[in-house]
N, C-alpha and C positions, 0 to 999 in steps of 0.2 A: 541407349534409353538412360532415364536421367536417375538418380537418387538422391533421395532429399534422406535429410538427418537434420531433426529436431531433438534441441537440448535445451530443457528445465532448469536455469538454474536460478537460485537467489543473489548470489553475489556479481559482478563484472567483470572477474578476474581470466576466466577462461578466454581463450580466442580459436576461432576457427582457422583450420590450415586453407580453406580456399577462399579465393577471393570474393566470391559473389554470395555475400553473406548479408543476411537482414536481421535485425533486430526487435522487437516487438516487446511492450512491458506495459504492465498495469498494474496501477495502483490501490493498494485498500486498507482501510484504517480500522483497526482492529478496535480490542477493550481501550475504556478509558484508564487513563494513569492520573489524572486530577486530583490531585491531596487536597481533600476539602478541611483536614484538621490541620493544616500547615502553619495557621497563626496561635494554635495551642502546643506547637512544638511535637503533635504524632503525627500519624500515617493511617490516612482512611480512605479509600475508595469508595464508588458510587455501586459499583458492580455492573455500569453497562459492558457489555459482552461485544458489540461493535457497533459504527458509527453509519446513523441514518440520518441523512442530509434533509432538513426541515424544508426547505424549497427546492425550485427549479434551479438547474443547471444556471451560473451565468451571476445569481442573484445573489445579494450579502445572506440570504436566509439558508443558503447553501452549504456555507460553512459552518452552521449550527447544528448539534445533535437532537435529532427529536426524541430520541429517550431520555437523555440525562440534561439536553441543554446546555452542554459545553461546546467550546469552540472546538474543529477538526485538530488543531496542534494538540490538545492535550491526548488524543487518540494514538495510538501505537500503529508508525506506517509499516504496511509490508507489499513489501516489491519484486512482482514477480516476474522475473526477466526470460524470455523467450529466443534462441539464438538458431535460425535456418538456415544451414549450410547446404549447396545444393554442390553438384560435382557429378559429371559425365563420365 
């Protein structure tokens, strides 16, 4: 009987003791962190909570947020890594 262990973590520091491990990752872009008042010496963000692509994957519009109009790089990147270890 094969046992399957699934570990979900936010960093890649952990190791699996077995050699038959698979790593799966997904990336989500969260709240916008663009400082709209930087040229005046202040700090103001627009309140956009999560990145929503304006266009289809593979087009230039996919990098622009439909909610706030900012580029995807201004949104906080969140990586979820899932490591699957199979042992017998």
